[in-house]
Legacy VTK file of the C-alpha trace (Angstrom):
# vtk DataFile Version 3.0
C-alpha trace
ASCII
DATASET POLYDATA
POINTS 427 float
48.330 17.834 -46.948
44.877 18.746 -48.193
42.431 15.952 -47.530
39.126 17.743 -48.264
38.602 15.638 -51.391
38.745 12.313 -49.549
35.494 10.381 -49.057
34.238 7.598 -46.791
32.775 4.399 -48.157
29.231 5.721 -47.733
30.096 8.973 -49.524
31.642 6.996 -52.387
28.446 4.965 -52.762
26.408 8.151 -52.899
28.608 9.208 -55.799
28.115 5.777 -57.426
31.850 4.956 -56.855
33.633 2.067 -55.190
37.279 1.318 -54.306
39.123 -0.697 -56.942
40.561 -4.052 -55.864
43.687 -3.455 -53.823
42.997 0.243 -53.238
44.128 1.178 -49.740
42.582 3.997 -47.670
44.519 7.239 -47.724
43.667 8.236 -44.145
41.369 7.491 -41.242
38.912 9.750 -39.457
37.952 9.142 -35.818
34.229 9.762 -35.297
31.847 9.123 -32.399
28.655 7.301 -33.412
25.755 7.199 -30.975
25.196 3.614 -29.910
28.533 2.477 -31.305
31.107 4.685 -29.578
34.305 5.956 -31.078
35.569 4.340 -34.344
38.154 4.821 -37.103
36.587 5.183 -40.545
38.771 4.857 -43.707
38.948 7.690 -46.242
39.480 6.970 -49.959
40.596 9.045 -52.925
37.582 9.282 -55.302
39.902 9.902 -58.249
41.329 6.371 -57.918
37.929 4.741 -57.379
35.993 2.906 -60.062
32.470 3.709 -61.207
29.649 1.466 -60.053
27.179 -0.058 -62.419
24.346 2.351 -63.285
21.096 1.831 -61.361
18.331 0.119 -63.143
15.012 1.936 -63.710
13.402 -0.022 -60.829
16.296 0.763 -58.491
16.254 4.420 -59.470
12.486 4.609 -58.854
12.895 2.994 -55.439
15.724 5.397 -54.590
13.610 8.365 -55.658
10.645 7.094 -53.662
12.750 6.810 -50.519
13.924 10.406 -50.908
10.487 11.872 -51.716
8.620 13.719 -48.888
5.038 12.400 -48.661
3.916 15.817 -47.420
5.184 18.212 -50.098
6.283 15.680 -52.764
9.738 17.207 -53.185
12.734 14.917 -53.746
15.485 15.482 -51.163
19.189 14.533 -51.136
18.653 12.081 -48.306
16.208 9.418 -47.287
13.037 10.969 -45.881
11.570 9.381 -42.749
7.990 10.560 -42.224
8.446 14.181 -43.348
11.254 16.220 -44.668
12.905 18.985 -42.620
11.045 21.975 -44.180
7.706 20.236 -43.711
8.529 19.495 -40.081
9.486 23.146 -39.507
6.334 24.313 -41.209
4.208 21.959 -39.103
5.847 23.175 -35.900
5.237 26.811 -36.917
1.596 26.047 -37.651
1.260 24.265 -34.294
2.823 27.209 -32.468
0.561 29.628 -34.321
-2.492 27.569 -33.384
-1.318 27.423 -29.763
-0.877 31.218 -29.776
-4.555 31.546 -30.735
-5.972 28.853 -28.400
-7.268 29.773 -24.937
-5.927 27.339 -22.309
-8.993 27.987 -20.140
-11.912 27.378 -22.519
-9.860 25.877 -25.438
-11.517 28.261 -27.879
-9.454 29.177 -30.970
-9.424 32.855 -31.899
-9.058 34.142 -35.453
-6.127 36.375 -34.506
-3.310 35.917 -31.995
-3.891 37.211 -28.505
-2.887 40.695 -27.518
0.210 41.356 -25.465
-1.688 41.378 -22.143
-3.459 38.148 -23.042
-0.417 36.327 -24.344
1.112 35.984 -20.874
-2.001 34.180 -19.646
-2.916 32.438 -22.935
-6.564 33.476 -22.472
-9.106 34.647 -24.954
-10.731 38.042 -24.411
-13.755 36.809 -22.321
-11.548 34.570 -20.165
-8.924 37.312 -19.795
-11.559 39.871 -18.701
-13.010 37.390 -16.220
-9.531 36.658 -14.839
-8.783 40.383 -14.359
-12.103 40.881 -12.618
-11.384 37.910 -10.288
-7.940 39.287 -9.459
-9.440 42.679 -8.766
-12.138 41.165 -6.548
-9.524 39.093 -4.670
-7.358 42.153 -4.146
-10.306 44.113 -2.794
-11.351 41.267 -0.545
-7.798 40.938 0.796
-7.608 44.719 1.423
-10.863 44.582 3.393
-9.614 41.595 5.410
-6.396 43.436 6.312
-8.069 46.532 7.693
-11.084 44.754 9.328
-11.290 43.024 12.735
-11.073 39.220 12.199
-13.682 38.559 14.850
-16.779 36.555 14.060
-19.480 38.679 12.320
-17.464 41.812 13.028
-17.003 44.616 10.438
-15.148 47.123 12.571
-12.234 48.806 10.753
-9.162 48.571 12.953
-6.395 49.856 10.597
-5.914 52.191 7.664
-4.380 51.350 4.321
-1.435 53.675 5.122
-0.652 51.761 8.337
-0.854 48.452 6.540
1.407 49.657 3.740
3.959 50.993 6.233
4.097 47.681 8.120
4.380 45.637 4.952
7.191 47.846 3.676
9.147 47.513 6.910
11.735 44.690 6.401
11.927 44.036 10.151
8.362 42.663 10.187
9.003 39.176 8.762
5.498 37.886 9.628
3.845 40.600 7.630
0.551 42.248 8.429
-1.839 40.517 10.799
-5.387 41.967 11.130
-6.043 43.766 14.424
-8.770 42.798 16.802
-11.264 45.253 18.165
-11.457 45.227 22.007
-14.894 43.438 22.256
-13.873 40.695 19.804
-10.450 40.304 21.481
-12.115 39.832 24.857
-14.637 37.326 23.441
-11.870 35.412 21.652
-9.884 35.194 24.890
-12.900 33.846 26.726
-13.586 31.285 24.021
-9.951 30.158 23.936
-9.945 29.736 27.693
-13.225 27.773 27.544
-11.840 25.468 24.820
-8.700 24.938 26.872
-10.774 24.027 29.949
-12.895 21.622 27.857
-9.738 20.021 26.477
-8.234 19.608 29.898
-11.478 18.167 31.289
-11.732 15.723 28.398
-8.126 14.673 28.944
-8.757 14.244 32.676
-11.842 12.109 32.016
-9.910 9.996 29.518
-7.129 9.430 32.047
-9.678 8.549 34.723
-11.440 6.133 32.378
-8.050 4.603 31.544
-7.253 4.124 35.239
-10.633 2.513 35.925
-10.260 0.238 32.883
-6.790 -0.844 33.973
-8.121 -1.582 37.441
-10.871 -3.745 35.887
-8.332 -5.638 33.806
-6.104 -6.171 36.800
-9.101 -7.503 38.804
-9.946 -9.762 35.890
-6.390 -11.159 35.807
-6.266 -11.563 39.580
-9.529 -13.553 39.482
-8.139 -15.888 36.833
-4.819 -16.390 38.603
-6.549 -17.195 41.882
-8.725 -19.904 40.295
-6.741 -23.169 39.792
-9.581 -24.670 37.730
-9.017 -22.152 34.914
-7.214 -23.731 31.961
-5.239 -22.380 29.014
-5.431 -23.936 25.569
-2.970 -23.451 22.717
-2.408 -25.150 19.386
0.149 -25.173 16.586
-1.023 -25.683 13.046
0.165 -26.386 9.505
-0.419 -22.740 8.571
-2.697 -19.717 8.895
-5.242 -20.712 6.261
-8.861 -21.530 7.016
-8.251 -25.224 6.284
-5.013 -25.466 8.349
-4.773 -28.564 10.556
-3.669 -28.849 14.158
-0.311 -30.554 14.775
0.260 -29.726 18.479
-2.336 -29.269 21.211
-1.943 -28.509 24.899
-4.228 -27.711 27.844
-2.538 -26.302 30.959
-4.238 -25.328 34.237
-3.603 -22.194 36.242
-2.417 -24.496 38.990
0.525 -25.541 36.762
-0.959 -28.984 35.898
-0.446 -30.365 32.405
-3.878 -31.707 31.444
-3.133 -32.394 27.791
0.074 -32.186 25.751
0.285 -34.156 22.541
1.379 -33.939 18.961
-1.366 -34.680 16.408
-1.077 -36.332 13.040
-2.769 -33.783 10.708
-3.131 -36.236 7.889
-1.521 -33.713 5.489
2.135 -32.661 4.992
3.433 -29.846 7.184
4.799 -26.975 5.056
8.451 -26.057 5.567
7.575 -22.473 6.430
5.380 -23.702 9.284
8.109 -26.008 10.520
10.503 -23.048 10.583
8.187 -21.390 13.122
7.233 -24.188 15.547
9.865 -26.789 14.700
7.364 -29.654 14.238
8.239 -31.902 11.285
6.352 -34.627 9.426
8.556 -37.269 11.093
7.579 -36.014 14.557
3.850 -36.380 13.847
4.205 -39.816 12.261
2.523 -42.291 14.606
0.961 -39.500 16.713
-2.772 -39.774 17.505
-5.298 -38.080 15.273
-7.594 -35.312 16.441
-10.449 -37.808 16.637
-8.435 -39.919 19.090
-7.549 -36.857 21.211
-11.067 -35.376 21.210
-12.471 -37.451 24.157
-9.588 -36.334 26.415
-9.908 -32.733 25.239
-13.655 -32.748 25.967
-13.023 -34.148 29.430
-10.424 -31.587 30.488
-12.454 -28.614 29.180
-15.818 -29.658 30.621
-17.146 -26.994 33.023
-13.933 -24.914 32.999
-13.078 -21.401 31.916
-10.710 -21.866 28.943
-8.317 -19.063 28.120
-6.770 -18.667 24.633
-4.305 -16.096 23.382
-5.895 -14.972 20.101
-9.090 -16.952 20.579
-10.452 -16.360 17.096
-7.585 -18.292 15.481
-7.481 -21.327 17.803
-11.279 -21.644 17.982
-11.379 -21.483 14.189
-8.906 -24.391 13.989
-10.922 -26.364 16.535
-14.103 -25.748 14.522
-12.416 -27.020 11.381
-11.112 -30.192 13.134
-14.476 -30.841 14.771
-16.274 -30.411 11.462
-13.957 -32.945 9.787
-14.383 -35.306 12.803
-18.177 -35.265 12.676
-18.183 -35.405 8.865
-15.966 -38.505 8.968
-18.248 -40.111 11.493
-21.251 -39.298 9.294
-19.493 -40.879 6.324
-18.847 -44.070 8.276
-22.518 -44.188 9.341
-23.574 -43.642 5.703
-21.299 -46.493 4.622
-22.827 -48.764 7.214
-26.300 -47.717 6.098
-25.359 -48.502 2.493
-24.280 -51.997 3.465
-27.466 -52.531 5.485
-30.130 -51.223 3.078
-28.173 -51.136 -0.152
-28.705 -47.436 -1.001
-28.495 -43.957 0.537
-30.195 -40.699 -0.461
-28.512 -38.596 -3.107
-28.267 -35.503 -0.858
-26.561 -37.396 1.943
-23.349 -35.384 1.460
-25.048 -32.040 1.871
-27.011 -33.210 4.929
-23.850 -34.680 6.453
-21.951 -31.405 6.065
-24.751 -29.377 7.558
-25.033 -31.790 10.486
-21.243 -31.779 11.068
-21.163 -27.988 11.173
-24.074 -27.969 13.604
-22.422 -30.516 15.911
-19.124 -28.658 15.870
-20.859 -25.414 16.810
-22.686 -27.202 19.652
-19.371 -28.582 21.003
-17.740 -25.180 20.963
-20.747 -23.510 22.549
-20.474 -25.894 25.519
-16.987 -24.599 26.377
-16.368 -21.196 28.047
-13.673 -19.746 25.815
-12.109 -16.393 26.741
-9.584 -14.352 24.833
-6.451 -13.100 26.587
-4.784 -11.173 23.745
-7.373 -8.377 23.535
-7.544 -7.606 27.273
-3.782 -7.818 27.555
-3.285 -5.491 24.589
-5.708 -3.000 26.123
-3.887 -3.242 29.454
-0.529 -2.796 27.680
-1.856 0.425 26.172
-0.056 0.665 22.797
-2.602 2.799 20.982
-2.665 2.632 17.146
-4.064 5.583 15.238
-4.127 3.487 12.114
-6.442 0.831 13.574
-8.245 3.175 15.956
-7.652 0.687 18.772
-4.937 -0.798 20.931
-2.321 -2.668 18.901
-2.278 -6.439 19.403
0.759 -7.585 21.367
2.707 -10.752 20.563
2.925 -13.527 23.146
6.373 -13.231 24.685
7.973 -16.064 26.623
6.862 -19.024 24.497
8.756 -20.921 21.773
5.786 -21.554 19.461
5.067 -24.955 21.003
1.604 -25.437 22.498
2.608 -26.220 26.110
5.279 -23.540 26.219
2.860 -20.909 24.966
0.299 -21.992 27.628
2.902 -21.435 30.331
3.687 -17.993 28.789
0.008 -17.054 29.055
0.069 -17.940 32.770
3.132 -15.790 33.337
1.519 -12.962 31.372
-1.642 -13.067 33.506
0.365 -13.132 36.706
2.236 -10.068 35.532
-1.064 -8.293 34.924
-2.335 -9.408 38.343
0.685 -7.816 39.969
0.044 -4.710 37.785
3.568 -4.814 36.412
4.129 -1.734 34.248
0.460 -0.778 34.707
1.330 2.810 35.548
3.467 3.100 32.428
0.633 1.747 30.319
LINES 1 428
427 0 1 2 3 4 5 6 7 8 9 10 11 12 13 14 15 16 17 18 19 20 21 22 23 24 25 26 27 28 29 30 31 32 33 34 35 36 37 38 39 40 41 42 43 44 45 46 47 48 49 50 51 52 53 54 55 56 57 58 59 60 61 62 63 64 65 66 67 68 69 70 71 72 73 74 75 76 77 78 79 80 81 82 83 84 85 86 87 88 89 90 91 92 93 94 95 96 97 98 99 100 101 102 103 104 105 106 107 108 109 110 111 112 113 114 115 116 117 118 119 120 121 122 123 124 125 126 127 128 129 130 131 132 133 134 135 136 137 138 139 140 141 142 143 144 145 146 147 148 149 150 151 152 153 154 155 156 157 158 159 160 161 162 163 164 165 166 167 168 169 170 171 172 173 174 175 176 177 178 179 180 181 182 183 184 185 186 187 188 189 190 191 192 193 194 195 196 197 198 199 200 201 202 203 204 205 206 207 208 209 210 211 212 213 214 215 216 217 218 219 220 221 222 223 224 225 226 227 228 229 230 231 232 233 234 235 236 237 238 239 240 241 242 243 244 245 246 247 248 249 250 251 252 253 254 255 256 257 258 259 260 261 262 263 264 265 266 267 268 269 270 271 272 273 274 275 276 277 278 279 280 281 282 283 284 285 286 287 288 289 290 291 292 293 294 295 296 297 298 299 300 301 302 303 304 305 306 307 308 309 310 311 312 313 314 315 316 317 318 319 320 321 322 323 324 325 326 327 328 329 330 331 332 333 334 335 336 337 338 339 340 341 342 343 344 345 346 347 348 349 350 351 352 353 354 355 356 357 358 359 360 361 362 363 364 365 366 367 368 369 370 371 372 373 374 375 376 377 378 379 380 381 382 383 384 385 386 387 388 389 390 391 392 393 394 395 396 397 398 399 400 401 402 403 404 405 406 407 408 409 410 411 412 413 414 415 416 417 418 419 420 421 422 423 424 425 426
């Protein structure tokens, strides 16, 4: 059955026809539409369809406007989006013609298309001539390099062009042609290579000797600390790693295995959950614990006149400085309040002067204690060099459980391992 005369609903509308009420489709066509997938579209007999009402003048004008190309002004059989097909083709041809006359090097547009030799390179005549001259110069330079001794400041010809061509044409020579050395340059190059090798070996030997001496110094340093029972180790746990983090656990442990201080501290602020996940100290555990101000006299007493070791000194000393500054600032505030009650007024800049004085007093307290870092010497002794940092990588403190007293004991065990030179040879 011939179905060429059947039309879809869209085709009927283009013919200004529509199905009459009750008209059934004669057949269905299965078509794939991008974005919609496969679908069955009904086909109608246009002979049985009814005519649609004629378009008004306004509708006809709008229809014509939608089908008019803004470039050429011609009316097409379909809606024109942007430009019609012939205008797009013409624009593409003009763009290709312009590209065929444009030099990619200097971007100059010639009046005529490039010649056959220039089209491959898309260069104008001056750029093409310069490119050919550069290629010729490079070929000549490469030919001179192949037949000349590669020695420094040497122009002796060591091969002919025929020899080079024969070697390059031989498929068994996969490396290709390598310039030949003249005897004097070959002898000098051998001497220089041997000298550089000796210098490298000497530098390596000196580095190994320096490493051995440095390890011996670190071992002596650790042995001195282990043998002195008055040396103490300090460690703290905090509410975080920020500059304003507060101390929640503080311990001082002597090299003689005496616990001089081990206490939780009420930081006065909530302990974040991520910090609790590390050291296990909760807000309930610090409730009722002494404040840093209450612990400070005992801390000052146990550190007085002693060498105090800290693993990662910069962090713990920074936390102590912050706590000391708050302590002295609080004391200055109380003194200012008492002065206000006594005289009835205080200077306006009392806050600034109190902060400056608190910082000064905290620095004086820290300066009176002999703090020494353990992490940096231990990392150097361990010997895990980092090319990224250009130094020895910092090593974590193994053996502790992120509680102050436990970490202090781990530092003692670490120093005793260094004193016995455990794994020193491997480092």
